[in-house]
C-alpha positions in Angstrom: 3.4 -2.7 40.0 4.5 -6.3 39.8 1.0 -7.8 40.0 1.9 -10.2 37.2 4.6 -12.6 38.3 7.8 -12.2 36.4 6.6 -9.3 34.3 8.1 -6.3 36.2 9.9 -4.9 33.1 7.0 -5.4 30.8 4.5 -3.8 33.1 6.9 -0.9 33.8 7.2 -0.2 30.1 3.5 -0.3 29.6 2.8 2.0 32.5 5.4 4.5 31.0 3.6 4.1 27.7 0.3 5.1 29.3 2.0 8.1 31.0 3.3 9.4 27.7 -0.2 9.2 26.2 -1.5 11.2 29.2 1.0 13.9 28.2 -0.2 14.0 24.5 2.7 11.8 23.4 0.7 8.9 22.3 1.6 6.0 20.2 1.1 2.3 19.4 2.8 -0.8 20.6 2.7 -4.4 19.4 3.0 -7.0 22.2 4.0 -10.3 20.6 4.9 -13.8 21.7 3.8 -17.4 21.6 0.3 -18.5 22.7 -0.1 -18.6 26.4 2.8 -16.4 27.1 0.7 -13.8 29.0 -0.2 -11.2 26.4 -3.9 -11.1 27.3 -3.0 -10.9 31.0 -0.8 -7.8 30.3 -3.7 -6.1 28.5 -6.0 -6.8 31.5 -3.3 -5.4 33.8 -2.8 -2.3 31.6 -6.6 -1.6 31.6 -6.6 -1.8 35.4 -3.9 0.9 35.5 -5.8 3.2 33.1 -8.8 4.1 35.2 -8.6 7.7 33.9 -8.7 6.5 30.2 -11.6 5.8 27.9 -10.9 2.1 27.2 -11.9 0.7 23.8 -11.5 -3.0 23.1 -11.5 -5.4 20.1 -10.4 -9.0 19.7 -9.5 -10.7 16.5 -11.4 -14.0 15.9 -10.0 -17.0 14.1 -13.4 -17.7 12.6 -14.2 -14.1 11.5 -11.2 -13.0 9.4 -13.4 -13.0 6.3 -15.8 -10.3 7.5 -14.5 -6.8 6.6 -14.3 -4.2 9.3 -15.7 -6.6 11.9 -12.8 -5.9 14.4 -12.9 -2.1 13.7 -16.7 -2.2 14.4 -16.0 -3.9 17.8 -13.4 -1.2 18.7 -15.6 1.7 17.7 -19.0 0.4 18.8 -19.1 2.5 22.0 -18.0 5.6 20.1 -20.5 5.6 17.3 -22.6 8.1 19.2 -20.0 10.6 18.2 -20.3 9.9 14.4 -22.3 13.1 13.9 -19.4 15.2 15.2 -17.1 14.0 12.3 -17.0 15.7 8.9 -19.9 14.3 6.8 -17.6 12.4 4.4 -15.8 10.7 7.3 -18.9 9.8 9.1 -20.4 8.3 6.0 -17.2 6.3 5.3 -17.6 4.6 8.7 -21.3 4.1 8.3 -20.6 2.3 4.9 -17.9 0.2 6.5 -20.2 -0.9 9.3 -23.1 -1.7 7.0 -25.1 1.4 8.1 -25.1 2.9 4.7 -24.4 1.8 1.1 -21.4 2.7 -1.1 -17.7 2.3 -1.3 -15.8 3.8 1.7 -12.6 5.7 0.9 -9.9 3.9 3.0 -8.2 7.2 3.8 -11.5 8.8 5.0 -12.1 5.6 7.0 -8.8 5.8 8.7 -9.2 9.5 9.3 -12.7 9.0 10.6 -11.5 6.3 13.1 -8.8 8.7 14.3 -11.4 11.4 14.6 -13.6 9.2 16.8 -10.7 8.6 19.1 -10.0 12.3 19.4 -13.6 13.2 20.2 -13.2 12.2 23.9 -12.2 14.7 26.5 -10.1 12.0 28.3 -7.2 10.0 27.0 -8.1 6.9 25.1 -6.6 3.4 25.4 -7.3 1.0 22.6 -6.7 -2.7 23.4 -6.7 -5.2 20.6 -6.1 -8.8 21.5 -5.4 -11.6 19.0 -4.4 -9.1 16.4 -3.0 -11.8 14.2 -6.7 -12.7 13.5 -7.9 -9.3 12.6 -9.7 -9.1 9.3 -7.5 -7.4 6.7 -9.7 -4.3 6.3 -9.7 -3.6 10.0 -5.9 -4.3 10.3 -5.2 -1.7 7.5 -7.4 0.9 9.2 -6.0 0.3 12.7 -2.4 0.3 11.4 -3.2 3.6 9.6 -4.5 5.2 12.9 -1.6 3.7 15.0 0.9 5.6 12.9 -0.8 8.9 13.5 -1.4 9.2 17.2 2.1 10.3 18.3 0.9 13.8 19.2 -2.4 12.7 20.7 -3.7 11.4 24.1 -4.2 8.0 22.5 -2.4 4.8 23.4 -3.0 1.7 21.2 -1.7 -1.7 22.3 -2.0 -4.7 20.1 -1.4 -8.3 21.3 -0.5 -10.9 18.7 1.5 -13.9 17.8 4.6 -13.3 15.8 3.1 -12.8 12.3 0.9 -9.7 12.5 0.9 -8.3 8.9 0.7 -4.5 8.8 1.2 -4.3 12.5 4.7 -5.7 12.4 5.9 -2.2 11.5 4.9 -0.8 14.9 7.2 -0.5 17.9 7.3 -3.9 19.5 7.5 -5.5 23.0 8.5 -9.2 22.9 7.2 -11.2 25.8 9.7 -13.8 26.9 9.1 -17.0 28.8 9.2 -16.9 32.6 12.5 -17.6 34.4 12.7 -20.6 36.7 12.1 -18.6 39.9 9.0 -16.8 38.5 7.7 -20.1 37.0 8.0 -21.8 40.4 6.2 -18.9 42.1 3.4 -18.9 39.6 2.9 -22.7 39.9 2.9 -22.5 43.7 0.2 -19.8 43.5 -1.9 -21.9 41.1 -1.5 -25.0 43.3 -1.1 -23.9 46.9 -1.4 -27.4 48.3 1.5 -29.9 48.7 3.0 -31.2 45.4 5.4 -34.0 44.9 8.8 -32.6 43.9 9.1 -34.9 40.9 5.7 -33.8 39.6 6.6 -30.1 40.1 9.9 -30.5 38.3 8.2 -32.3 35.4 5.6 -29.6 35.1 8.2 -26.9 35.1 10.3 -28.7 32.5 7.4 -29.3 30.2 5.9 -25.8 30.6 9.2 -24.2 29.5 8.3 -20.9 31.2 4.9 -20.6 29.5 2.4 -19.2 32.1 -0.7 -20.7 30.6 1.0 -24.1 30.4 2.0 -23.8 34.1 -1.6 -23.1 35.0 -3.2 -25.8 32.8 -0.6 -28.7 32.6 -1.6 -30.1 36.0 -5.1 -30.6 34.6 -3.7 -32.9 31.9 -2.4 -35.6 34.2 -2.9 -37.4 37.4 -0.3 -35.7 39.4 0.8 -38.6 41.5 1.2 -41.0 38.6 3.2 -38.8 36.3 1.1 -40.0 33.4 -0.4 -37.9 30.7 0.8 -35.8 27.7 3.6 -33.8 29.1 5.4 -34.0 25.8 2.9 -31.7 24.1 3.9 -28.1 23.3 2.7 -25.7 25.9 -0.3 -24.3 23.9 -1.4 -27.8 22.9 -1.2 -29.0 26.5 -3.3 -26.0 27.6 -5.8 -26.8 24.9 -5.9 -30.4 26.1 -6.6 -29.2 29.6 -9.5 -27.1 28.4 -10.8 -30.2 26.5 -10.5 -32.3 29.6 -12.7 -29.8 31.5 -15.2 -29.9 28.6 -15.4 -33.7 28.6 -17.0 -33.9 32.0 -19.7 -31.4 31.2 -23.3 -32.2 30.2 -24.0 -32.3 26.5 -26.3 -29.3 26.6 -23.5 -27.2 28.3 -20.9 -28.3 25.8 -23.3 -27.3 23.0 -23.9 -23.9 24.6 -20.2 -23.3 24.7 -19.9 -24.4 21.1 -22.5 -21.7 20.1 -20.5 -19.1 22.1 -17.3 -20.1 20.3 -19.1 -19.9 16.9 -20.4 -16.4 17.7 -17.2 -14.3 17.8 -19.0 -11.0 18.4 -19.9 -12.1 21.9 -23.5 -10.8 21.7 -25.4 -12.4 24.6 -28.8 -11.8 22.9 -27.7 -13.9 19.9 -26.3 -16.6 22.2 -29.4 -17.1 24.2 -31.7 -16.9 21.2 -29.7 -19.6 19.4 -29.6 -21.7 22.6 -33.4 -21.5 22.8 -33.7 -22.5 19.2 -31.5 -25.5 19.9 -33.5 -26.4 23.0 -30.6 -25.8 25.3 -31.9 -25.4 28.8 -29.5 -24.6 31.6 -30.1 -24.3 35.3 -28.6 -22.3 38.1 -26.7 -25.4 39.2 -25.0 -25.8 35.8 -21.3 -24.9 35.8 -20.4 -23.2 32.5 -16.6 -23.0 32.6 -14.1 -21.2 30.3 -16.5 -18.3 29.5 -17.5 -15.1 31.3 -21.1 -13.8 30.9 -21.8 -10.1 30.9 -22.6 -7.3 28.4 -20.2 -9.3 26.2 -19.5 -13.0 26.3 -15.8 -13.5 26.7 -13.7 -16.6 26.9 -11.1 -16.8 29.6 -8.4 -17.1 26.9 -8.4 -17.2 23.1 -7.1 -20.8 23.3 -10.2 -21.7 25.3 -12.4 -20.5 22.4 -10.3 -22.6 20.0 -10.4 -25.6 22.3 -14.2 -25.5 22.6 -14.7 -25.1 18.8 -12.3 -27.8 17.9 -13.6 -30.2 20.5 -17.1 -30.0 19.1 -18.1 -32.6 16.5 -18.8 -31.5 12.9 -22.5 -31.9 13.6 -22.4 -29.8 16.7 -20.6 -27.0 14.9 -23.1 -27.1 12.0 -26.0 -27.0 14.5 -24.5 -24.0 16.3 -23.9 -22.1 13.0 -27.3 -23.0 11.7 -29.0 -21.6 14.8 -26.9 -18.4 14.8 -27.8 -17.9 11.1 -31.5 -18.1 12.0 -31.3 -15.6 14.9 -29.0 -13.1 13.2 -30.6 -10.2 11.5 -30.6 -10.8 7.7 -31.2 -7.1 6.9 -28.7 -5.5 9.3 -26.1 -8.2 9.1 -26.6 -10.3 5.9 -22.9 -11.2 5.5 -22.7 -12.8 9.0 -25.9 -14.7 8.2 -24.4 -16.0 5.0 -21.2 -16.9 6.7 -23.0 -18.9 9.4 -25.2 -20.6 6.8 -22.0 -21.6 4.9 -20.5 -23.1 8.0 -23.7 -25.0 8.6 -23.8 -26.5 5.1 -22.8 -30.1 4.8 -22.6 -30.2 1.0 -23.3 -28.1 -2.1 -26.1 -25.6 -1.6 -26.8 -23.1 -4.4 -29.0 -20.9 -2.2 -26.2 -20.5 0.3 -23.6 -20.2 -2.4 -25.6 -17.4 -4.0 -25.9 -15.6 -0.7 -22.1 -15.8 -0.3 -21.6 -14.4 -3.8 -23.9 -11.4 -2.8 -21.8 -11.0 0.4 -18.7 -10.9 -1.8 -20.2 -8.1 -3.9 -21.0 -6.1 -0.7 -17.6 -6.7 0.7 -16.0 -5.6 -2.6 -18.1 -2.4 -2.6 -17.0 -1.7 1.0 -13.3 -2.1 0.1 -13.0 -5.6 1.6 -11.3 -7.4 -1.3 -9.8 -10.0 1.0 -13.2 -10.7 2.4 -14.7 -10.8 -1.0 -12.1 -13.4 -2.0 -12.9 -15.6 1.0 -16.7 -15.4 0.4 -16.3 -16.3 -3.3 -14.0 -19.2 -2.5 -16.5 -20.6 -0.1 -19.3 -19.9 -2.5 -17.5 -21.9 -5.2 -17.0 -24.8 -2.8 -20.8 -24.9 -2.2 -21.7 -24.6 -5.9 -22.9 -27.8 -7.6 -23.0 -26.7 -11.2 -19.4 -27.0 -12.7 -19.6 -24.0 -15.0 -21.0 -21.7 -12.3 -18.4 -23.1 -9.8 -15.6 -22.2 -12.3 -17.0 -18.7 -12.7 -17.0 -18.2 -8.9 -13.5 -19.6 -8.6 -12.2 -17.2 -11.3 -14.0 -14.3 -9.5 -12.3 -15.4 -6.2 -8.9 -15.4 -8.0 -9.5 -11.9 -9.2 -10.4 -10.8 -5.7 -7.3 -12.5 -4.2 -5.1 -10.8 -6.8 -6.6 -7.4 -5.8 -6.0 -8.3 -2.2 -2.3 -9.1 -2.9 -2.8 -12.8 -2.1 -0.7 -14.0 -5.1 0.2 -17.5 -3.8 -3.4 -18.2 -2.7 -4.7 -16.9 -6.1 -2.2 -19.2 -7.9 -3.2 -22.3 -5.9 -7.0 -21.6 -6.3 -6.5 -21.1 -10.0 -5.1 -24.6 -10.3 -8.5 -26.0 -9.3 -10.3 -25.1 -12.6 -9.8 -26.5 -16.1 -7.0 -24.8 -18.0 -8.5 -24.4 -21.5 -10.2 -21.1 -20.6 -8.1 -18.2 -21.9 -9.1 -16.2 -18.8 -7.0 -18.6 -16.7 -4.0 -17.7 -18.8 -4.7 -14.0 -18.4 -4.9 -14.5 -14.6 -1.7 -16.5 -14.6 -0.1 -13.7 -16.5 -1.3 -11.2 -13.9 -0.1 -13.4 -11.0 3.3 -13.8 -12.7 3.6 -10.1 -13.2 2.7 -9.4 -9.6 5.3 -11.8 -8.4 7.9 -10.8 -11.1 11.4 -10.7 -9.8 13.3 -10.9 -13.2 13.3 -14.7 -13.5 10.3 -15.5 -15.7 8.3 -13.8 -18.4 4.7 -13.0 -17.5 4.0 -12.4 -21.2 4.2 -16.2 -21.9 0.8 -16.6 -20.2 -0.7 -13.6 -21.9 0.5 -14.8 -25.3 -1.1 -18.2 -24.7 -4.4 -16.6 -23.8 -4.2 -14.4 -27.0 -3.6 -17.5 -29.1 -6.6 -19.3 -27.7 -8.8 -16.2 -28.4 -7.5 -15.5 -31.9 -9.6 -18.1 -33.7 -13.0 -17.1 -32.5 -12.6 -13.7 -30.8 -9.9 -11.8 -32.7 -10.9 -8.5 -31.0 -10.3 -9.9 -27.5 -7.1 -11.5 -28.7 -5.7 -8.2 -30.0 -6.6 -6.5 -26.7 -4.8 -9.4 -25.0 -1.7 -8.6 -27.1 -1.8 -5.0 -25.8 -1.9 -6.4 -22.3 1.2 -8.4 -23.2 2.9 -5.3 -24.7 2.4 -3.2 -21.7 3.7 -6.0 -19.5 6.7 -6.6 -21.8 7.6 -2.9 -21.7 8.1 -3.4 -18.0 9.5 -6.9 -17.9 11.2 -7.5 -21.3 10.4 -9.7 -24.3 8.7 -6.9 -26.3 9.9 -8.1 -29.8 8.4 -11.6 -29.4 5.1 -10.1 -28.2 4.9 -7.8 -31.2 5.8 -10.6 -33.6 3.0 -12.7 -32.3 0.5 -9.9 -32.4 1.4 -9.1 -36.0 0.3 -12.6 -37.0 -3.1 -12.3 -35.5 -5.9 -11.6 -38.1 -7.6 -8.2 -37.7 -11.3 -7.8 -37.5 -12.8 -6.8 -40.8 -14.3 -3.6 -39.4 -12.6 -0.2 -39.3 -9.4 -0.4 -37.2 -10.0 0.7 -33.6 -7.7 2.1 -31.0 -6.4 -1.3 -30.1 -5.4 -2.0 -33.7 -3.7 1.4 -33.9 -1.6 0.6 -30.8 -0.6 -2.8 -32.1 0.2 -1.5 -35.6 2.2 1.4 -34.1 4.2 -0.8 -31.8 4.9 -3.1 -34.7 6.1 -0.2 -36.8 8.3 1.0 -33.9 10.3 -2.2 -33.9 10.3 -2.9 -37.6 10.2 0.5 -39.4 11.5 3.0 -36.9 10.2 5.9 -34.9 9.1 8.1 -37.8 6.7 5.4 -39.1 5.4 4.6 -35.6 4.9 8.2 -34.8 2.7 8.7 -37.9 0.4 6.0 -36.6 0.5 6.6 -32.9 0.7 10.4 -32.5 -3.0 11.2 -33.2 -4.1 8.5 -30.7 -1.6 9.5 -28.1 -2.6 13.1 -28.3 -6.3 12.0 -27.8 -5.9 11.4 -24.0 -9.6 10.8 -23.6 -9.5 7.6 -25.7 -10.6 4.7 -23.6 -7.6 2.7 -24.7 -5.5 4.8 -22.2 -7.8 4.1 -19.3 -7.1 0.4 -19.7 -3.4 0.7 -20.5 -2.3 4.0 -18.8 1.3 3.1 -18.3 1.7 2.3 -22.0 0.0 5.6 -23.0 2.3 7.6 -20.7 5.5 5.9 -22.0 4.3 6.4 -25.6 3.7 10.1 -25.0 7.2 10.3 -23.5 8.6 8.5 -26.5 6.9 10.9 -28.8 8.0 14.0 -26.8 4.4 15.1 -26.4 4.2 17.1 -23.1 0.5 17.8 -23.4 -0.3 14.1 -23.8 2.0 13.2 -20.9 0.3 15.6 -18.5 -3.2 14.7 -19.8 -2.8 11.0 -19.5 -1.2 11.3 -16.0 -4.1 13.6 -14.9 -6.7 11.2 -16.2 -5.1 8.3 -14.3 -5.1 10.4 -11.1 -8.7 11.5 -11.5 -9.8 8.0 -12.4 -8.0 6.6 -9.3 -9.7 9.2 -7.0 -13.2 8.7 -8.4 -13.0 4.9 -8.5 -11.3 4.5 -5.2 -8.4 2.6 -6.9 -5.5 3.6 -4.7 -3.0 1.8 -6.9 -4.2 3.8 -9.9 -4.2 7.0 -7.9 -0.6 6.5 -6.8 0.5 5.9 -10.4 -1.2 9.1 -11.5 0.3 11.2 -8.7 3.8 9.8 -9.4 3.4 10.6 -13.1 2.1 14.1 -12.4 5.0 14.7 -10.0 7.5 13.7 -12.7 5.8 16.1 -15.1 6.0 18.9 -12.5 9.7 18.2 -12.0 10.5 18.7 -15.7 8.2 21.7 -15.8 10.4 23.3 -13.2 7.7 23.4 -10.5 9.6 21.5 -7.8 7.2 22.7 -5.1 4.2 21.1 -6.9 6.3 18.0 -7.5 7.0 17.7 -3.8 3.3 18.1 -2.9 2.4 15.3 -5.3 5.2 13.1 -4.1 4.1 13.8 -0.5 0.6 12.7 -1.2 1.7 9.5 -3.0 3.9 8.6 -0.1 1.1 9.3 2.4 -1.1 6.9 0.4 1.7 4.3 0.2 2.3 4.6 3.9 -1.4 4.3 4.8 -1.7 1.2 2.6 1.6 -0.3 3.7 2.9 -0.2 0.1 6.3 0.8 -1.2 6.4 4.4 -2.5 6.7 4.9 -6.2 10.1 6.6 -6.2 10.8 7.4 -9.8 9.5 11.0 -9.4 11.8 11.5 -6.4 14.7 10.1 -8.6 14.0 12.7 -11.3 13.6 15.5 -8.7 16.9 14.6 -7.0 18.7 14.5 -10.4 17.5 17.9 -11.4 18.1 19.5 -8.0 21.7 18.4 -8.4 22.5 17.7 -4.8 25.1 14.9 -5.3 25.1 13.3 -1.8 21.3 13.3 -1.4 20.8 12.0 -4.9 23.3 9.2 -4.7 21.9 7.9 -1.4 18.5 7.7 -3.1 19.8 6.1 -6.2 21.6 3.4 -4.2 18.5 2.6 -2.2 16.1 1.7 -5.1 15.6 -1.8 -6.4 16.8 -3.3 -9.6 13.5 -2.7 -11.3 14.4 1.0 -11.5 17.8 0.5 -13.0 17.0 2.4 -16.2 15.5 5.4 -14.2 18.6 5.5 -12.1 20.9 5.4 -15.1 19.0 8.2 -16.8 18.9 10.3 -13.5 22.6 9.7 -13.0 23.3 11.1 -16.4 21.2 14.2 -15.7 22.8 14.7 -12.3 26.3 14.5 -13.5 25.7 16.6 -16.6 24.5 19.3 -14.1 27.6 18.8 -12.0 29.8 18.9 -15.1 31.1 15.4 -14.3 30.8 14.5 -17.9 32.6 11.1 -18.0 30.3 9.7 -15.3 27.3 11.2 -17.2 28.5 9.6 -20.4 28.8 6.1 -18.9 25.3 6.3 -17.4 23.7 7.8 -20.5 25.2 5.1 -22.7 23.8 2.4 -20.5 20.3 4.0 -20.4 20.2 4.4 -24.2 21.5 0.9 -24.9 18.4 -0.7 -23.3 16.2 0.7 -26.0 13.4 0.8 -23.4 10.3 2.8 -24.3 10.3 6.3 -23.1 13.3 6.8 -20.9 15.9 5.5 -23.4 14.8 8.3 -25.8 14.9 10.8 -23.0 18.5 9.8 -22.2 19.7 10.6 -25.8 20.2 14.4 -25.2 22.1 13.6 -22.0 24.3 11.3 -24.1 24.8 14.0 -26.7 25.9 16.6 -24.1 28.2 14.2 -22.2 29.8 12.9 -25.4 30.4 16.4 -26.8 32.1 17.5 -23.5 34.2 14.3 -23.4 35.3 14.8 -27.0 33.5 11.6 -28.2 32.3 13.1 -31.5 31.2 9.8 -33.1 29.1 8.9 -30.1 27.5 12.4 -30.0 26.6 12.3 -33.7 25.1 8.8 -33.4 23.0 9.9 -30.5 22.0 13.1 -32.4 20.8 11.0 -35.3 18.7 8.8 -33.1 17.2 11.9 -31.4 16.4 13.6 -34.7 14.4 10.5 -35.7 12.4 10.6 -32.5 12.0 14.4 -32.1 8.6 14.8 -33.8 6.8 18.0 -34.5 6.1 19.7 -31.1 8.2 22.4 -29.5 9.7 20.1 -26.8 11.1 17.5 -29.2 12.1 19.9 -31.9 13.7 22.2 -29.3 15.8 19.5 -27.7 16.9 18.2 -31.1 18.0 21.8 -32.0 19.8 22.0 -28.6 21.7 18.8 -29.3 22.5 19.7 -32.9 23.8 23.1 -31.8 26.3 21.4 -29.5 27.4 18.8 -32.1 27.6 21.2 -35.0 28.8 24.3 -33.1 25.9 26.1 -34.9 24.6 29.4 -33.5 21.4 29.3 -35.6 20.6 25.9 -33.9 21.2 27.5 -30.5 18.8 30.3 -31.3 16.3 27.8 -32.7 16.5 25.8 -29.5 16.0 28.8 -27.2 13.0 30.0 -29.2 11.3 26.6 -29.2 12.1 25.7 -25.6 11.0 29.1 -24.2 7.5 28.1 -25.3 7.7 24.5 -24.1 5.9 23.4 -20.9 8.9 21.4 -19.8 10.6 24.6 -18.5 13.8 23.0 -17.3 14.8 22.7 -20.9 14.5 26.5 -21.4 17.0 27.0 -18.7 19.3 24.4 -20.1 19.0 25.9 -23.6 20.1 29.4 -22.4 22.9 27.8 -20.4 24.4 25.9 -23.3 24.0 28.9 -25.6 25.7 31.2 -23.1 28.6 28.7 -22.6 29.1 28.5 -26.3 29.1 32.3 -26.6 31.6 32.7 -23.8 33.9 30.2 -25.5 33.6 32.2 -28.7 34.8 35.3 -26.8 31.4 37.1 -27.0 31.3 38.0 -23.3 28.5 40.5 -23.5 26.1 38.2 -25.4 27.1 35.4 -23.2 26.2 37.4 -20.0 22.7 37.9 -21.3 22.1 34.2 -21.9 23.8 33.0 -18.8 22.1 35.6 -16.6 18.7 34.4 -17.9 19.7 30.7 -17.5 20.9 31.3 -13.9 17.7 33.1 -13.0 15.5 30.4 -14.5 17.5 27.5 -13.1 17.8 29.1 -9.7 14.1 29.8 -9.5 13.4 26.2 -10.4 15.8 24.9 -7.7 18.0 23.1 -10.3 21.0 23.8 -8.2 23.7 22.0 -10.2 22.8 23.5 -13.5 22.4 26.9 -11.8 25.9 26.6 -10.3 27.2 25.8 -13.8 25.6 29.1 -15.0 27.0 31.0 -12.1 30.5 29.7 -12.8 30.2 30.7 -16.5 29.0 34.2 -15.5 32.0 34.7 -13.3 34.2 33.8 -16.2 32.6 36.7 -18.1 33.4 39.1 -15.3 29.9 39.2 -13.7 28.7 37.6 -10.5 25.4 35.9 -10.3 22.8 37.2 -8.0 22.4 35.3 -4.7 19.5 33.0 -4.9 16.6 33.8 -2.6 16.1 30.9 -0.2 13.0 28.8 -1.0 10.8 26.8 1.3 11.8 23.6 -0.5 15.4 24.1 0.6 14.7 23.8 4.3 11.3 22.0 4.5 10.6 18.3 4.1 8.2 17.2 1.3 5.4 16.8 3.8 6.1 20.2 5.3 6.0 21.8 1.8 2.7 20.2 1.2 1.3 21.4 4.6 2.6 24.9 4.1 1.0 25.2 0.7 -2.3 24.0 1.9 -2.2 26.4 4.8 -1.2 29.2 2.5 -4.3 28.5 0.4 -6.5 28.9 3.5 -7.0 25.3 4.6 -7.7 24.8 8.3 -5.6 22.3 10.3 -8.6 19.9 10.4 -8.9 20.1 6.6 -5.1 19.6 6.1 -5.3 16.7 8.5 -8.1 15.1 6.4 -6.1 15.6 3.2 -2.8 14.2 4.5 -4.3 11.5 6.8 -2.8 13.1 9.9 -4.3 14.3 13.1 -5.0 18.1 13.6 -2.5 18.2 16.5 0.2 16.7 14.2 -0.6 19.3 11.6 -0.2 22.0 14.2 3.2 20.6 15.3 4.3 20.6 11.6 3.2 24.2 11.2 5.2 25.2 14.3 8.3 23.6 12.7 7.6 25.3 9.4 7.3 28.7 11.1 10.6 28.1 12.9 12.4 27.0 9.8 11.1 29.9 7.7 11.4 32.5 10.4 7.8 33.6 10.2 5.0 33.8 12.8 1.7 33.5 11.0 -0.2 31.6 8.3 -0.6 34.8 6.3 3.1 34.9 5.7 3.0 31.4 4.1 1.4 33.0 1.1 4.8 34.4 0.1 6.7 31.1 0.2 7.8 29.2 -2.9 
């Protein structure tokens, strides 16, 4: 087992990892450590131990990080014969990613398709990915997605990387330490079996510091007897110097051949020899070509060897190599690699090459490779001679880097173009918002852009002010934005939707909610207006502010549909989280859990943080104190208002009114759009229960101004007025209105408060009717704290509440609820797996858990779960 000197523990763990995969307990492992520490050697040793596995390989290339899905293509190349076995949508996603079809691949279908390819083999599969720190971002996302979903499969994935590996850092890890003194001496003796001066040996051991590659290569950097040379170099640098020393004695034609091999990271021997012929490189059987292994793929003996060869070449030699590779690569099948080679071969501005790179950027963007698109555009701009066109390409590159999440790089690139263009201020505003941590105000940049546009393009300026308003709603400074917008001249034509938004927001801050509602309500209720596709968060919050449940649901649905159809995962996640929140307040906790589960699956697949505000609302209305408080404590400061509102709801349900009062006062005091208004009824109830009459009346007045004309707002206002004024007519009005409201939680709360009032008035029979109905509603919803309040009140009237039937959501996780519902609707395990980005075997494992938890034995019985 100890075929590698000093690596007994590491090889033992890797062999155990293989054995687990043989037993359908697969997984992924990230081997990490400094260059030369032996990661590649461990991968080779592991492959030798996996004779019964299908072995799939890929290697990140320092010079190919711009090409989307290049590493994934390497890994899957041998398995592409199985593409036709995949569901059509999955197979097409891979074909698009690999340039075999046109379109935009769904990243989730792509991940599921890659997983499907690995599962098509009738033997266990071992995926070995070396130099993973240099994977292109699209491949890294896809492979990380797969790596998190093979725990129930006969699949082992091992990545070898330096310490910074992006998405892969979340995988289980195996750190590779330096060799101990005994192992280092053994390795050195094996590498140099002849006699060696003790002083030289000790010097090599001291300088190598336990790095295996350095131990093997350091002797080549010095004349051993003289103790001269560069022993003070770091181990990787010393190894690279050794490689360079071996290059220096080679004929020029052999060095150029190696340069071509280093510049062609795919390792295609056909391309290498065609390029060599084009360059007039002729080799003979007597020529020694070190550092590289020739076969069906051309591989360097170590990644540092490739780097050494490439860096040792002169600029002219590198340009010649890339130029030849560009000419022999297929411009139809692989236009992006052709453009990339041509760019590396260019010595100065070249519009033809720059245009080709811009086209490559468009293709990369269409295939979901936004990071690659940014790199292509940045290089295209560098090769563009015309200043105006160069600025356009730089701005396009900044846009792409923003989409890729490369905020620092976007900011640095933006500084290279003149600053009088308002688009630059808009981009600075987006960068500032993306990096917002509470210190600065992103709206400053947006206001500057609007001011520049106001003179000649007032329509664009006003749209820019809406950008600033939506940003200010989330980051602060709304009043100053609205004041600046009000001073901008309006276009002479009939006011459009943008004008209505600006006028309505101005009225909200200067004239009050009634005036603003008169302007905004018709536009908000028209969820198909294009203004809400550009500013969906603002539309959702305005619908919440106006207590318009139909608009809230419609805007959220539109966002989700738009996200799915456009492939915008960020937009889809926002829509799902909004829809989940709507489902919570509609009393459909099961649907809310499904939507939350889907959003979390997307977040996990894209390595993003989940949008937790729907979970916050669900936890508050469920009323499980310990569970809710753990969740509230875990969220970041950007959700403080949501937590304050949810804390008020939770503790009103638990009848802990002093705590609810403090939280509701804080939530209302912010004045924030949407949730501050939603917190008003919580403040009314808590204040009434705590005997704070003045606080309750003030909150009721604010709520009355906001309530509007629809059943939800009017019903909640009547509910609050009934408590403050002790008015039975108001109680009856609230019940009648809220029974017809889609936000069904409020129907249960209205009956509860009316029943509590009736019991306090001594009307026990009437109270029982209301409390019984409240308990049934709230129990069916799963609003446990409010239902417990109703049960307690019923007991006080002399009646015991019926025992609540257990629901699936009580014992199942959110993901299990989602799987159960899909299975109940007739979806197969394979279909569920594709929906939730899991493997079919994982779905089956979840179903077994679901059956056990629910005490059932078949899928048919799932149709009865709630």
